[in-house]
Each structure stands twice: as C-alpha cells, then as structure tokens.
C-alpha positions in Angstrom: -5.4 -3.8 1.3 -2.0 -2.5 0.3 -1.1 1.3 0.3 1.6 2.4 -2.1 3.2 5.6 -0.9 4.5 7.3 -4.0 5.0 6.4 -7.8 8.1 4.3 -7.0 6.2 2.0 -4.6 3.2 1.7 -7.0 5.6 0.9 -9.9 7.2 -1.9 -7.8 3.8 -3.4 -6.9 2.3 -3.2 -10.4 5.2 -3.4 -12.8 3.9 -0.3 -14.7 4.5 3.4 -14.5 1.6 4.8 -12.4 0.5 8.4 -12.4 -0.6 9.2 -8.8 -3.3 11.7 -9.7 -5.1 9.1 -11.7 -4.4 6.0 -9.5 -5.6 7.7 -6.4 -9.1 7.9 -7.9 -9.9 4.1 -7.1 -8.0 1.2 -5.8 -5.9 -0.9 -8.2 -6.5 -4.7 -8.1 -3.1 -6.5 -7.8 -2.4 -9.9 -9.5 -3.1 -11.7 -6.4 -6.6 -10.1 -6.2 -5.8 -7.8 -3.2 -6.5 -4.0 -3.5 -3.9 -1.2 -3.6 -4.4 2.4 -2.9 -1.9 4.8 -4.3 -1.1 8.2 -2.7 1.9 10.5 -2.6 5.0 9.8 -0.6 4.9 11.8 2.7 8.3 13.3 1.8 6.8 14.9 -1.2 4.5 17.2 0.8 7.0 19.5 2.4 8.7 20.1 -1.0 5.7 21.7 -2.6 6.6 25.3 -2.9 3.1 26.8 -3.0 1.5 26.8 0.4 -2.1 26.5 -0.9 -1.1 23.5 -3.1 0.8 22.0 -0.3 -2.2 22.3 2.1 -4.5 20.7 -0.6 -2.2 17.7 -1.0 -1.9 17.3 2.8 -5.7 17.2 2.9 -5.9 14.7 0.0 -3.3 12.4 1.6 -5.4 12.4 4.9 -8.6 11.3 3.4 -9.7 7.8 4.0 -10.3 5.6 1.0 -13.9 5.2 0.0 -15.4 1.8 -0.5 -15.6 1.1 -4.1 -17.3 -1.8 -5.8 -15.0 -4.4 -7.6 -16.3 -3.1 -10.8 -14.5 0.2 -10.3 -11.0 -1.4 -9.6 -8.4 -1.5 -12.4 -6.4 -4.6 -12.6 -2.5 -4.3 -12.6 -0.4 -7.5 -12.9 2.7 -7.8 -11.0 5.6 -7.3 -13.5 7.9 -9.9 -12.2 
C-alpha cells in the first residue's frame, strides 16, 4: 500500500492530474497492482485560513483508510 501526500505525489505515481477530494474516496490501483491512498500534504493544513475548515481537514487526514473491495478501486497507469 502506498500513500501519496498531496497532488504532486499522486501525479508522480499515476501520471495523471489527481483531485484530492475525489481521490481520497477510495484507493487507486497502480499499474503494478498495488493500492494507493491519496490525502493532503501535511504542509497544507496550517495554511488553511478558516479554523473550522482547518480542523475538518486535520480530522480527515487522520482517518484510517477503510477496507474497500477490489471492485471499488480505480485504475491509474504509471505515466512513464
């Protein structure tokens, strides 16, 4: 299992532009068959100006990934 911390990391692993809000719903399946969870980069959290939004994002980033069946994974080939 791989964890991509931020959109840049996700893009380097998938070869595609990744929207974190959509990608964090379920793990991506990489070209090698491994799973990849996408979440915000930790440096993003202190830069959120609204305290309630910052708290919400911190809570989301601390959640453990839920087990998903293989059917719910989305495939992303490595763009190399």
